[in-house]
KOLDREN-569040 format. One record per residue: x, y, z of N, C-alpha, C in turn; residue in three letters. Coordinates in steps of 0.02 Angstrom, whole numbers, plus 50000, padded with zeros to 5 digits. Example, Ala and Ser with C-alpha at 12.3 -4.5 7.8 and 13.67 -1.06 7.14 Angstrom:
n_xx n_yy n_zz ca_xx ca_yy ca_zz c_xx c_yy c_zz rest
50660 49716 50390 50615 49775 50390 50660 49835 50390 Ala
50642 49888 50354 50684 49947 50357 50645 50002 50394 Ser
//
This chain:
n_xx n_yy n_zz ca_xx ca_yy ca_zz c_xx c_yy c_zz rest
49640 48045 50494 49703 48013 50512 49755 48078 50533 Met
49748 48126 50503 49829 48176 50507 49809 48214 50584 Gln
49736 48226 50595 49724 48235 50662 49760 48206 50716 His
49735 48140 50696 49768 48097 50767 49842 48094 50774 Ser
49865 48088 50710 49941 48075 50714 49959 48143 50734 Glu
49928 48213 50754 49945 48262 50760 49958 48267 50825 Glu
49880 48250 50880 49891 48241 50928 49939 48185 50941 Val
49960 48123 50936 50001 48100 50953 50064 48122 50947 Lys
50079 48149 50906 50167 48176 50901 50162 48233 50960 Gly
50112 48290 50989 50126 48310 51031 50119 48288 51105 Phe
50088 48218 51105 50081 48189 51169 50138 48160 51172 Gln
50182 48111 51133 50237 48098 51125 50300 48162 51153 Asp
50309 48197 51125 50349 48259 51161 50329 48263 51225 Phe
50262 48279 51235 50270 48296 51320 50261 48235 51378 Phe
50265 48192 51329 50278 48113 51374 50355 48132 51406 Tyr
50393 48131 51368 50468 48131 51372 50492 48203 51405 Ile
50446 48256 51380 50481 48327 51421 50456 48309 51490 Tyr
50381 48291 51530 50365 48308 51574 50399 48232 51611 Arg
50396 48175 51577 50434 48113 51605 50356 48073 51617 Gly
50286 48091 51606 50252 48045 51621 50205 47999 51573 Phe
50166 47919 51562 50159 47924 51522 50072 47928 51507 Gly
50057 47893 51451 49971 47907 51439 49928 47906 51498 Pro
49888 47969 51516 49857 47993 51558 49775 47988 51516 Val
49753 47976 51578 49672 47946 51595 49633 47985 51623 Val
49583 48051 51589 49554 48099 51636 49498 48054 51672 Met
49494 48071 51760 49437 48041 51792 49361 48086 51775 Asn
49328 48059 51795 49246 48067 51754 49245 48158 51786 Lys
49264 48164 51829 49257 48230 51847 49296 48271 51816 Met
49355 48266 51793 49389 48296 51743 49356 48306 51679 Gln
49349 48255 51649 49300 48259 51581 49255 48291 51590 Lys
49218 48266 51633 49149 48339 51648 49163 48405 51646 Lys
49210 48423 51655 49222 48498 51696 49237 48533 51607 Ser
49269 48468 51559 49297 48480 51492 49240 48489 51455 Ile
49197 48464 51462 49137 48407 51423 49068 48425 51412 Glu
49061 48459 51490 48990 48469 51524 48966 48515 51486 Glu
48895 48528 51459 48867 48577 51425 48878 48647 51469 Glu
48876 48682 51442 48896 48760 51477 48830 48808 51468 Arg
48809 48845 51521 48733 48885 51509 48741 48918 51452 Pro
48669 48928 51422 48689 48957 51372 48703 49047 51377 Glu
48760 49087 51337 48771 49139 51335 48766 49185 51286 Gln
48756 49253 51301 48733 49290 51252 48790 49309 51207 Glu
48788 49277 51129 48849 49291 51088 48883 49365 51088 Asp
48929 49378 51138 48939 49450 51154 49001 49472 51087 Ile
48991 49444 51038 49046 49465 50990 49047 49534 50961 Ser
48992 49558 50947 48976 49634 50918 49001 49680 50970 Ser
48967 49662 51024 48996 49693 51091 49072 49727 51101 Glu
49093 49667 51099 49186 49639 51091 49219 49684 51037 Ile
49199 49689 50982 49220 49730 50925 49199 49788 50907 Met
49168 49813 50961 49142 49891 50965 49186 49926 50985 Lys
49228 49899 51034 49286 49944 51046 49345 49938 51037 Arg
49357 49923 50968 49381 49937 50910 49373 50002 50867 Arg
49415 50037 50853 49418 50091 50795 49470 50084 50738 Phe
49476 50061 50672 49510 50066 50635 49511 50123 50572 Val
49575 50139 50579 49571 50221 50523 49547 50187 50468 Pro
49529 50245 50411 49498 50214 50355 49567 50209 50302 Ser
49612 50248 50324 49678 50242 50279 49730 50191 50306 Ile
49752 50148 50262 49805 50100 50278 49883 50103 50254 Phe
49917 50104 50310 49995 50094 50285 50044 50020 50295 Lys
50094 50037 50279 50130 49980 50324 50125 49971 50375 Ser
50150 50055 50404 50130 50055 50474 50078 50099 50490 Thr
50022 50077 50549 49961 50113 50538 49957 50107 50611 Ser
49907 50114 50625 49870 50105 50704 49797 50091 50717 Trp
49775 50090 50770 49701 50067 50794 49701 50105 50854 Glu
49639 50102 50871 49635 50127 50937 49566 50099 50960 Ser
49567 50093 51043 49537 50025 51056 49485 50064 51137 Phe
49427 50065 51159 49432 50070 51212 49396 50018 51259 Gln
49460 50034 51317 49451 49991 51383 49474 50027 51440 Phe
49445 49991 51497 49438 50022 51571 49440 50089 51567 Ala
49403 50124 51540 49382 50200 51548 49450 50235 51492 Gly
49493 50220 51450 49548 50245 51428 49532 50223 51350 Trp
49569 50263 51312 49583 50255 51226 49656 50242 51241 Lys
49653 50185 51202 49699 50149 51186 49744 50163 51127 Ile
49788 50194 51102 49814 50201 51045 49874 50137 51011 Lys
49864 50095 50970 49894 50062 50953 49937 50058 50874 Ile
50004 50073 50911 50032 50076 50836 50061 49998 50815 Thr
50051 49993 50747 50072 49914 50720 50080 49917 50668 Glu
50091 49873 50634 50118 49860 50558 50079 49814 50531 Thr
50063 49800 50471 50044 49764 50418 50052 49712 50388 Thr
50134 49703 50395 50185 49674 50351 50194 49624 50417 Asp
50189 49626 50467 50218 49583 50519 50150 49540 50568 Cys
50143 49470 50569 50089 49450 50594 50082 49470 50662 Tyr
50162 49453 50705 50158 49490 50764 50163 49559 50798 Gly
50128 49627 50762 50124 49675 50742 50089 49715 50734 Ala
50006 49659 50758 49959 49679 50738 49910 49650 50776 Tyr
49838 49686 50799 49807 49660 50848 49771 49644 50829 Val
49762 49556 50822 49701 49517 50808 49643 49513 50860 Trp
49584 49481 50851 49535 49502 50882 49538 49452 50941 Pro
49566 49401 50937 49582 49365 51008 49601 49390 51053 Ser
49648 49447 51046 49671 49512 51099 49596 49559 51142 Ala
49579 49575 51100 49509 49609 51109 49485 49559 51145 Ile
49451 49514 51129 49404 49463 51160 49448 49452 51256 Val
49508 49457 51232 49556 49442 51308 49544 49507 51349 Leu
49545 49579 51322 49546 49612 51354 49455 49634 51373 Cys
49420 49619 51350 49370 49612 51361 49347 49594 51424 Tyr
49367 49515 51426 49347 49478 51490 49397 49518 51551 Tyr
49463 49546 51536 49489 49554 51587 49456 49612 51633 Leu
49422 49674 51571 49392 49729 51598 49330 49709 51641 Glu
49300 49656 51634 49245 49632 51670 49281 49590 51734 His
49341 49571 51731 49371 49537 51788 49421 49573 51842 Ser
49417 49657 51843 49478 49671 51877 49486 49646 51940 Gln
49430 49631 51975 49444 49618 52043 49503 49565 52049 Lys
49497 49513 52011 49523 49465 51991 49593 49458 51983 Glu
49622 49528 51954 49674 49524 51930 49723 49596 51962 Ile
49672 49634 52001 49706 49682 52053 49781 49676 52081 Met
49844 49684 52073 49897 49691 52096 49910 49604 52116 Asp
49888 49570 52050 49922 49498 52024 49994 49506 51982 Lys
50027 49482 51986 50086 49443 51955 50072 49416 51872 Asn
50094 49453 51815 50050 49429 51763 50096 49436 51707 Val
50113 49375 51676 50164 49380 51619 50123 49355 51545 Ile
50129 49398 51502 50088 49408 51405 50137 49364 51407 Glu
50110 49313 51354 50166 49276 51297 50145 49284 51233 Leu
50198 49320 51201 50173 49336 51121 50142 49404 51134 Gly
50173 49448 51162 50122 49517 51183 50100 49552 51110 Ser
50152 49540 51061 50146 49584 51008 50128 49647 51004 Gly
50091 49695 51000 50072 49757 50988 50081 49767 51061 Thr
50053 49731 51118 50049 49772 51203 49975 49767 51207 Gly
49935 49750 51188 49850 49768 51203 49861 49727 51264 Leu
49842 49683 51257 49819 49645 51330 49867 49653 51377 Val
49909 49680 51374 49960 49692 51405 49967 49767 51453 Ser
49920 49808 51417 49923 49894 51438 49848 49881 51476 Ile
49813 49824 51448 49747 49845 51470 49745 49813 51542 Val
49779 49749 51562 49806 49708 51622 49829 49765 51664 Ala
49880 49806 51634 49928 49837 51686 49878 49899 51706 Ser
49831 49930 51655 49783 49980 51681 49750 49976 51739 Ile
49723 49909 51723 49688 49882 51782 49702 49853 51860 Leu
49773 49863 51844 49800 49868 51918 49852 49791 51909 Gly
49872 49760 51867 49919 49716 51878 49986 49725 51865 Ser
50024 49696 51896 50094 49703 51877 50121 49661 51825 Lys
50131 49683 51791 50144 49656 51704 50204 49636 51675 Val
50216 49607 51642 50282 49581 51635 50255 49553 51534 Thr
50256 49604 51502 50242 49592 51437 50307 49548 51385 Ala
50310 49491 51342 50360 49459 51330 50327 49433 51236 Thr
50403 49454 51207 50382 49426 51132 50478 49413 51101 Asp
50476 49402 51047 50530 49398 51006 50565 49466 51019 Leu
50633 49479 50984 50680 49522 50995 50638 49580 50942 Pro
50628 49559 50883 50605 49593 50824 50546 49635 50849 His
50522 49627 50901 50459 49649 50894 50457 49708 50988 Leu
50506 49691 51005 50512 49711 51065 50512 49810 51072 Leu
50544 49813 51011 50542 49883 51021 50481 49940 50997 Asp
50423 49896 50961 50366 49925 50956 50315 49914 51012 Asn
50324 49868 51035 50296 49847 51116 50331 49900 51166 Leu
50393 49914 51196 50414 49945 51225 50343 50019 51207 His
50354 50043 51142 50343 50119 51139 50268 50100 51124 Tyr
50207 50066 51113 50143 50031 51134 50146 50045 51219 Asn
50181 50003 51234 50161 50020 51309 50167 50066 51368 Ile
50267 50105 51345 50255 50175 51377 50188 50218 51333 Asn
50161 50224 51293 50139 50263 51285 50070 50266 51292 Gln
50033 50204 51310 49985 50198 51368 49956 50189 51425 Asn
50037 50181 51457 50016 50148 51537 50045 50217 51569 Thr
50066 50278 51566 50103 50316 51584 50058 50347 51611 Lys
50060 50370 51667 50010 50396 51719 49941 50376 51709 Met
49933 50312 51709 49877 50276 51701 49888 50198 51758 Arg
49947 50176 51766 49960 50103 51800 49970 50132 51864 Ser
49959 50081 51896 49969 50084 51975 50055 50040 51958 Lys
50076 50018 51933 50140 49972 51919 50162 49994 51860 Tyr
50231 49998 51843 50266 50011 51785 50261 49926 51772 Leu
50246 49932 51687 50250 49858 51652 50327 49850 51632 Pro
50337 49800 51633 50388 49778 51595 50401 49740 51540 Gln
50449 49730 51496 50451 49705 51439 50513 49672 51442 Val
50514 49608 51424 50566 49579 51420 50583 49514 51368 Gln
50615 49490 51338 50622 49455 51278 50623 49365 51308 Glu
50565 49334 51260 50557 49275 51284 50546 49225 51208 Leu
50593 49188 51192 50582 49137 51148 50553 49068 51184 Lys
50499 49051 51152 50473 48992 51178 50512 48942 51204 Trp
50531 48892 51245 50548 48867 51254 50633 48837 51265 Gly
50664 48923 51250 50736 48926 51262 50744 48963 51323 Ile
50809 48927 51350 50836 48975 51409 50793 48995 51471 Asp
50727 48959 51473 50680 48959 51521 50700 48968 51602 Leu
50746 48910 51615 50750 48920 51672 50821 48988 51696 Asp
50847 48998 51664 50891 49056 51650 50874 49138 51660 Lys
50817 49114 51626 50788 49198 51590 50725 49199 51653 Arg
50699 49140 51657 50632 49150 51721 50641 49090 51774 Phe
50661 49103 51804 50675 49025 51861 50639 49027 51910 Pro
50617 48971 51895 50530 48960 51947 50550 48981 52011 Arg
50628 48978 52045 50621 48993 52112 50611 49070 52142 Ser
50614 49119 52089 50602 49189 52080 50552 49211 52052 Thr
50524 49169 51994 50486 49195 51967 50416 49173 51970 Cys
50346 49204 52003 50302 49183 52018 50249 49212 51981 His
50204 49175 51944 50165 49206 51904 50065 49183 51938 Tyr
50035 49240 51951 49983 49245 51960 49930 49197 51910 Asp
49946 49239 51846 49915 49242 51797 49967 49226 51724 Tyr
49972 49194 51677 49995 49178 51609 49944 49187 51580 Val
49950 49242 51521 49910 49286 51474 49931 49263 51400 Met
49871 49230 51363 49890 49238 51275 49855 49251 51241 Ala
49847 49266 51198 49807 49276 51145 49831 49264 51089 Ala
49787 49220 51037 49821 49200 50975 49868 49181 50959 Asp
49916 49137 51012 49980 49117 51000 49983 49046 50963 Val
49936 49020 50954 49920 48952 50912 49909 48954 50844 Val
49958 48972 50783 49925 48988 50699 49985 48919 50677 Tyr
49983 48951 50631 50045 48912 50568 50112 48922 50573 Ser
50125 48877 50639 50217 48899 50644 50224 48822 50679 His
50296 48829 50685 50330 48753 50684 50345 48759 50773 Pro
50327 48790 50814 50349 48806 50885 50285 48780 50943 Tyr
50257 48746 50925 50203 48731 50976 50216 48690 51035 Leu
50278 48630 50999 50302 48598 51078 50316 48653 51110 Asn
50341 48701 51109 50395 48744 51135 50352 48783 51148 Glu
50304 48793 51146 50235 48848 51164 50198 48806 51234 Leu
50212 48724 51207 50169 48708 51294 50222 48691 51341 Leu
50293 48689 51314 50353 48688 51374 50345 48741 51411 Met
50329 48792 51393 50346 48901 51417 50292 48881 51455 Thr
50229 48874 51430 50164 48862 51483 50183 48832 51529 Phe
50208 48763 51533 50226 48709 51583 50266 48757 51621 Asp
50316 48781 51604 50376 48802 51653 50344 48863 51693 His
50304 48894 51668 50281 48982 51681 50233 48983 51750 Leu
50204 48884 51739 50143 48897 51795 50160 48851 51850 Cys
50152 48869 51916 50134 48843 51981 50078 48810 51988 Gln
50079 48808 52045 50009 48745 52048 49956 48802 52061 Asp
49959 48851 52078 49918 48923 52087 49905 48977 52038 Asp
49952 48943 51990 49938 49000 51930 49872 48986 51884 Thr
49830 49038 51853 49789 49020 51807 49805 49051 51747 Ile
49794 48989 51694 49802 49042 51615 49744 49059 51604 Ile
49761 49119 51579 49692 49147 51523 49701 49152 51446 Leu
49681 49123 51394 49710 49097 51324 49658 49092 51299 Trp
49662 49150 51261 49610 49153 51192 49623 49133 51122 Thr
49594 49090 51078 49606 49052 51031 49566 49081 50982 Met
49582 49079 50916 49545 49080 50859 49560 49017 50821 Lys
49501 48965 50812 49529 48903 50783 49509 48928 50690 Phe
49592 48898 50670 49575 48903 50582 49589 48847 50555 Arg
49621 48782 50601 49647 48725 50569 49616 48677 50607 Phe
49630 48601 50594 49617 48548 50620 49676 48548 50673 Asp
49732 48556 50650 49779 48543 50712 49771 48604 50759 Arg
49737 48660 50767 49708 48678 50821 49686 48636 50870 Asp
49652 48599 50847 49609 48544 50896 49664 48512 50930 Asn
49698 48475 50917 49774 48430 50926 49797 48462 50987 Ala
49826 48522 50963 49845 48570 51006 49792 48581 51097 Phe
49753 48601 51089 49711 48617 51145 49706 48534 51169 Val
49698 48478 51128 49678 48429 51174 49753 48395 51208 Glu
49789 48418 51178 49846 48400 51218 49880 48439 51277 Thr
49859 48508 51269 49842 48565 51331 49793 48545 51392 Phe
49757 48505 51365 49693 48467 51408 49739 48416 51463 Gln
49789 48382 51416 49810 48350 51482 49865 48372 51538 Arg
49871 48410 51517 49937 48449 51567 49895 48503 51617 Ile
49840 48529 51571 49816 48576 51633 49736 48572 51625 Phe
49689 48567 51683 49629 48569 51690 49608 48618 51653 Asp
49552 48633 51607 49517 48695 51566 49454 48689 51574 Thr
49426 48739 51569 49349 48789 51555 49352 48827 51509 Val
49300 48825 51479 49307 48877 51421 49234 48926 51460 Ile
49272 48988 51452 49242 49052 51474 49203 49087 51424 Ile
49226 49090 51378 49182 49135 51319 49200 49082 51263 Tyr
49145 49065 51220 49136 49020 51148 49104 49064 51091 Asp
49131 49112 51072 49109 49170 51018 49120 49138 50960 Leu
49068 49085 50908 49049 49063 50863 49083 49110 50803 Pro
49056 49155 50804 49042 49209 50761 49117 49237 50738 Ser
49152 49257 50777 49217 49258 50794 49272 49198 50776 Leu
49258 49136 50793 49286 49074 50776 49330 49076 50849 Gln
49327 49103 50899 49364 49104 50963 49335 49065 51019 Ile
49390 49060 51086 49366 49035 51130 49413 49075 51175 Lys
49372 49078 51230 49438 49098 51302 49413 49026 51342 Leu
49489 49011 51363 49493 48962 51413 49545 48991 51469 Tyr
49514 48948 51517 49541 48987 51580 49566 48899 51618 Lys
49623 48900 51614 49667 48828 51644 49706 48848 51719 Ala
49720 48790 51743 49752 48757 51817 49789 48708 51796 Thr
49857 48699 51834 49882 48642 51819 49848 48584 51854 Arg
49871 48529 51815 49818 48472 51846 49867 48450 51909 Lys
49835 48412 51954 49855 48412 52039 49924 48384 52039 Asn
49930 48306 52042 49968 48274 52070 50010 48232 52027 Thr
49964 48179 51977 49983 48145 51941 50055 48159 51890 Glu
50032 48221 51860 50059 48253 51797 50145 48289 51829 Leu
50184 48239 51879 50229 48282 51918 50289 48264 51844 Arg
50342 48300 51838 50395 48278 51799 50435 48221 51877 Arg
50457 48162 51827 50494 48106 51884 50567 48139 51888 Glu
50575 48131 51959 50650 48136 51958 50705 48093 51974 Thr
//
């Protein structure tokens, strides 16, 4: 019962925000989401081998990662959720490393960049990156990006404040901000801003924008968020890693019906 109520809550919010009523998936859309994918090797252990954790922990610590032919050293803090590298970020970096041709020279924005690992890897691989997060995380985000992309990246990465759902038209106007990719790693967890997160995904995506989003499933309400997300975006699962409880989604905006009424 609680799960269904949460789904309805997300739906009610977005029906008001986007100006449309209940959506019924056609058979092709439903098949693309629910059809069985070919069995894939569980690559979880290979992904996590890219991480080196020092043996001594302090409130401010560091970890190193091996991606795109470089050792990436990330400064983080263990007393702040947003300043720690979570496994979902490593999974997304692994995918990017194996998809360099797709993201080369593309405009990329990352939501909830945290320590900056995903933005760093995307930048080293040739993307034009904008990393975003809350104000109190920007200093460390700046530091990690500058330390790890200097003399390695084709384009200078940008760092900007982004509070989900707030001043989007002013800070990221759709007329001038066009992103080929919106990336996010582990942005759905126990916080009260899921509606604002959906609003931000929606605002930043144009018809040809691709979302790459990794998510660790922790609670039943996580499934509620995914179900509502799939009402707005055509979604396929790229990785399903049971041992990590992480999925990587690739999504694009649904085509015609789901337009805001004028």
